[in-house]
N, C-alpha and C positions, 0 to 999 in steps of 0.2 A: 236633693237634687240630683240630676244626672247630668255627667260631664262627659261630652265625647272626646277622645284625643285621636288625632290623625297621625299615624306613625308608618303611613305607606312610603314615605320618603326615605325612610332610614335603612341604609345598606350596612350591615354590621362590620365592624373593622374597617369601614372606607371613610365615613364622613367626620370623624376627628372629634373634635370638641363639642361639636352639637349632638353626637351620640351620648357623650359622657353628660352632657346637660339635661337632656330628657330623662335617660335612666336614673341619674340622682333624683331628679323632680319626681318621678314616678315612684321611687322607693319613699320619697317623703309622703306623696299622696296615700300610698299604701299603708303606711305606719302611722300617720299623724291625722289623718283626715276620717273619722269614724262616722261622720254624718251624711256624706255625699257618695254616690255611686259614680263609678268609671267605666266607659266601655271604650275599650283599646282597638281602633281599626287598624290591624295590621296587613301586609301583603303575604301572599302565599308562600315566599321564599323568604321571609323575616320573621313570620309569626312564632316559629320555633323558640326563638330567641327572648319571646315574650311570655312563653309558658309558665314561667315561675310565679306571674303576677296573678294567675288564676287560682292560687292558694290562698290568696286574701279574699275575705267575704265581700270587700267594697268594690271588686275590680272582676270585669269579663271581658273576653276576648272575641272580636268579630274578624273572621278570616275572608278577606276579600279576594276576588277573582282576578287578581293582578299581580305583576311582580316587580318588585323593588328596583332589580338590577336592570329591568328593561326601561330605562328612564324616561324616554320619550313616550311609551304606551303608558307608563305609569301617570305622567303628567294628563295625558288626554282622559284617562280613566277617572282620575280624582276630579278633573273639571267637569266631566259629563255625568258622573254617577255617585261621586261621595256624599254631595249634600242630601240626594234621594235615600240612599243606603241609610246614612245617619239618621234621617228623619225618623224611618221607621222604627227606632230605638227610643224616639221620644225625647232627646236630650233638652236640659233647658240652656246649655250652651255648649260650643264647639271649640276645642282648644287647638290651635295650630301652631307648633313650636318652631316654624321655619318661616322664612320670608315670604312663602308662595301660597296665600290663600285659595282655594279652589274656588271656581264661580258656584253661585247658589241663588235658586230661585224660591227657597223657603225663606220665612220669617226668623230662622234660627239666627241667635247674635253669636257672633265669631270674635273670638279674641286670638290674636297673632302676634308672634314673636319677630323681629326683624333685628338680628344682631348686631349688625354693620351696614355701611354703605361702601364697602372698599372699592367698588368699581368706578364709583364717582370720583374718587381721589387717585386712583392708579389704573386709569384705563389702558394703559399700555400692557397690562397684565392680563388682559382679557381679550378674547377676539370680539369683533365688531356684534357678532350675532349673539354671543354670551351677554354682552354688555346691554344690549338693547332688551334682550329677553329679561334681565334682571330689574331694568329701569321701568319696564313694563310691569311686572309683578310687583316691586316696591309700590308704585303708584296705586295700582290696583289694590293692595293689600290695606293700605293706608286709608283710601277712599271707602272701602266697604266693610272694614272691620269694625266693632263697636267699640272696640280698645285695641291699642298696639303697645306691646311692651319691648323696651330695650335694655340693655344690660347696664348702661353708665350715663351718667349726666353729659358727658362727651358726646354719648350716640344719640342722645334725646336733642341735643342743640343741633347736631348734623341733621336729624330728621326734620326738625321744625324749620331750618333754614331752607332745605330742599322742597318740603312739602307743608308750607304754613297753614294749609287747611287742617293739619292734624293736631292743630292747637287744641288742648282740653281732652283728647283721647289717648295721648302717649303717656306711658307710666313706665317709671325707672324701677325694675326689679332685677337684683343682681344674680349671677348664676350661682347655684349651690355648690360649695367646694367640700368635698367629703373624704379626704385621705384617710387611711386606717393608721391610727396614731401608735398602736401597739407594735411591738417588735414581732417581726414574722418568723417562725420558727424554722422556715425555709431559706432564710436569707444566704448562708452560705452555699447552698445547692443553687439558688437563683444566680448570684454572682459567678459560681464558678461555670455555669451555663452561658454567661456573657462574657466570660475570660477576662474578668477584671476583679480587683480586690478592694476592699473597703478603704476608702481615703484615698485611692491612687488615681482617680479618674475624675473628669469634669463631665456633667451631664446636661443635656438639653432635649426636651421635648417640643417637636416642631414638624411640621410638613416641610416639603422641598419647595414651597412655592415661592415666587420671588420677595413678596412681603415680608417673609419671614427673616430675609437678610443673612441667609446662611452662609453665603460667599465671603462675608466680613468673619464671621466667626471660624471660618477654615482658614482665612489668612492669619487671625489671631493664633490659632494652634501652630500653623506655620511658624509664626514669630516666637512663640513660647517653647519651642523644640530646641530653640538656641540655646536656651537656659535650663529646659527641663528635657533631656535627650528621650526621656521615657513617657512624654507627655501621651495622656489618652482623652479622647471625647468619644462619650458615647450618645448617641442620638436616636431617639424614638419618635416614630410619628409615621403617618402615611400622606400620599399625595405628593405630587410634583414630578419633575424630570429627572429620574434616576440616571440616565446617561450622561447628562450634564454634570450631575452632582460627581460621578464618578471620574469624568474627565478632569474636574477640578481637584480631585483628590491627587490625580496622576500628576497634574501639572505643578502642584504644589509640593509634591513628593512626600505626602502625608498619608499615604494609603494604609501604611501600619499603625497609623495613630487616631485613626476614626473608625469605630465600629457604628454600623447602622443596623439598629434592631429591628425596623420595621415595627409594626403594630405589636404593642405588649398589653397584657391585661393589666387591670387596677393593681392587683396584688403585686405583680413584678415592677410596675412602675413607681410604687411606693417603696419597694425595697432599693430601687435605683436610686431614688431621691434620698433616702436616709443615708445611704453608705457613699455618696459622692463627696468630693471635697468641696466643690462650688456647683451652684447649678448657674447657667448660662442661658439668657434670653435675648438674643439680637433683634427681635421684630420690631418693624417701624409702622406695623398698623394692626389694631386689634381692636375689637369692640368691646372684650372683657380680658380674656387672658388669664385662665385657671392655672397654668403650669407653675408660675413664679409664686403665686399664693399657697399652692399645695406644698412647694418645696419649703418655703417659711415657715409654713405650719408644722411642717415635720423637722424643724430646727437647722435647715440649711440657710447658709449666707446666698445671696443671690445678687450677681452682677447683669444688668438690664438696661435697656433704653428708657426712656421716658416720654415716648412718643404717644400721640393720640390720648387713650384713657389711661395708659399704664401707670403714671404716678398717683392718679385719682384712685385706681382700684387696689393699688400696693399700700396706700396710705403713706407713701414716702418711707417705707421701711426697708427698702432695698439700697444697693450702690448703684448708682446711676450713671451712665456714661451720656455726656452732652451731645457728642457727635458720632451718631451711631456707626458711621463708617470709617471712624479714625480707629485704624488698628493699634497705634500707640497709646491711645487712651484706654482702650479696652485693656491693653497689657498692664498699664498702669493701675487701673481700677481692680483687675484681678489679683494683683499683688497685694494692694491695699485689703482688699475683703479677705485674703487668704489670713490676715494678721489679727482680724476679728474674732472674738469669740462666738461660738455658735449658739442661737438663742431660737426656742420655739416662738413664733409669733401668734398671738391670737387675732382671729378676724371672726367674731361672733355674727356679725352681719351676714356673713356668707354661710352661716350653719344651715344644715338641711332643714330644721325645724323652723327657723326664723323665715328662710326663702320659701318654703311651703305655706306657711302661714298667710306670707304676702299674696301669693298666686290665688290660694283658696279665696282670701278677702276679694280679689280683683274679680275672679270668675263669677261668685256669688252676686257681686254688686251690678255685675255686667248682666247677668241672666235676669234680674230683677228690674231692670230698665223698662 
């Protein structure tokens, strides 16, 4: 069977968790699916980041005449030309790892992924134009895809409530979570580059977008400063209003206590997980949420909210705040978590092999309908 994968949308180092998701999954396809062939449709300016997959006998790369960084042009090209270009490779099924399935005139079956419907729950976080665009693409994707994948039971219920006609075509498949469990020989070097020491900082992986609730976390750091004068928060992630973030740091007087790393590689991220004293995750909306699971798999205690799907996907193994904006509760739960022994948690259902097998079975079933 030939499976096409749309990667035109991926802007390396910019799209956050969605990039981690598809790169992990492609690693799974490359390593564990020896029966099928994969054609990766990449943009001219992101193709280099996928060249490594050409080393696998079951993967080939098609470089399309469009740039991922020119988003509007890419969307137009995708909708006008991708289906035709893809059909030339005679795939049995097309896999779209994001919410925006391109328009198609062929009879190719499409499997699309909708990670969440955040704009419906927090419309104030989006411009009117972006919200209308998302809603139109979600509806079109649900109507025209042969199968729709989402990451959690919470998101499945959300999709069925909004688009009841998707009954029977929505499937829950988790995100593969793949931290490197072995100790990194470069740990001291990486920590030194971040200007932190083992066990002396809190860690958070998050964008600066409003639903991530970082303002509350910064207030928590300000409160902790009263009893921990040298408190440090390391924050890794991309996207959001950096000017507003910097102004909040200044207002709270914690500029010297918060280090924003921007995007970090998986190698560095895993080192930062492994050596923090606690992982903190204040988000109030997630379709899945890999970071707290990655941290727990590496033996870290996690303090987080239990909003949307978060208690579901973390299997109630974290320390949870009941009121996401309550600074006092955050401080109390952090102190409680610090007294707990560290423990590596197992999440076998999120292993690369198991998630890959689930996707392969769905793609094959869809192609055979």
